[in-house]
N, C-alpha and C positions, 0 to 999 in steps of 0.2 A: 504494500500500500504506500509506503513512504516514497518509493521510487516513482510511482505514478503521480503522487502529489508534487514532487520536485519537478518532474518532467512537464506536468500540466502548468505549474507556475512559471517555469522557464519559457514554455511555448506562449503563454498569455503575455508575459512581460516583453518578449521579443517581437510581438506582432507589430507590423508597420503602423505608423500613426494614422493612416487613412482607413484602418480596419473599421467596418461598420459597428455602430454602437450595440446593435443586437448581438453580434458575435462576442463582443466584450462582456455583455451581460451573461451570455451562455458560459463564457469562461469563468465569470464570477460564481455562477451556480456550481460549476464543476469544482472549483477550488473549495467552495463551502462544503461540498459533499464529502471531502476528505476529512473534515472535522479537525483540521490542524490550524488553519488560518483564521485570524480574527477579521472583523470587518475592516479595520484599519489596514491590516496586511493586504486584504483583497483590493482595497482602494489603491494602495501603492503598486501592486502588481498589475492591475488592469488599466490603471490610469483613468478610471471612471470617477466622477464626482462622488463624494461621500453620500449626498442625498439620494443618488441613484441606487447605491448599494443598500442604504437604509430602506428604501422603498421595495427593493427586489429580494432582499435576503432576510430571512427570519432566523435568529439564533437564540437558542434556549440554553446554551452551554458556553462556558468560558474556554476560549482557545487563544492561540496566538502567543506573541511575545515580542520583544524588541527585535526589529527586523529591518534589513536594508535590502531591497530587491536587486540592487546592483550586484550583490554577492551571489545571486542565483547561479551564474555559471560556475563559480568556485564551489558552491554547495553541491552542485551536480557532480563536479570533479571529485570532491571529497567523498561523496556517496559512492561513486564508481570505484574508488580505491579501497572500499571496505572489505573486499574479498580477502585481503591480507591484513596487516596491522594498520590501524587508522593513522593517517598522515597528520601527526601532531602539529607540525609547522603550518599546514594548510588550515587546520582547525583553529589555531591561534590567530592566523591572519583574518579568517572570517569573523571570529568573535571580536577582534580589535577594530573591525570596520562596521560595527553597528548591529550585529546579530548576537542576541544573548546566548550564553552558554546553554541554558536550559532549553531554549527554543530550538537551537541547532541540534541538540541531542534528540529532542522530540521529533523534529522533522526528518532526521536521518535514521532514527531508530537505534542509535547507539546509546547504550545505557550510560547514564550520568556517572555512575561509579567507575566505569571503564575509562571514560575520558578524564575524570579527576585523577585516577591512578596514572594514566599515560602522560598527562601534562605535568604532573608532579615528578614522575620518573624522568621525563625528558629534561626538566629544569635541573634536576640533580646531576644529570650527566653533563650538562653544559658547564657547571661549576668546577 
């Protein structure tokens, strides 16, 4: 599920500016269906005004987190690299550029404890 959420978000974010509004609204519904993104995240990804998202999407659950949609290509790359060890330097770069630690873990499906251990371990090896 996380792979689809990331791919759908990346596809919606990289659409040309002249994409019809209805297609962007469909993207917003698709992103909402993943249950990961907040309304604010969906606004940032789709480029739709907040009032459109408020009118189109009903949320009864708390989702989202601090998020920078410009990081979606790197988030996609990080998620693709998860078949081996998580790329700690890429994870740190993404979190330093406006994506919260918790949200990145939730979006990619990486357990927070794993990344806390890996980032601590990597910091210890640098010293």
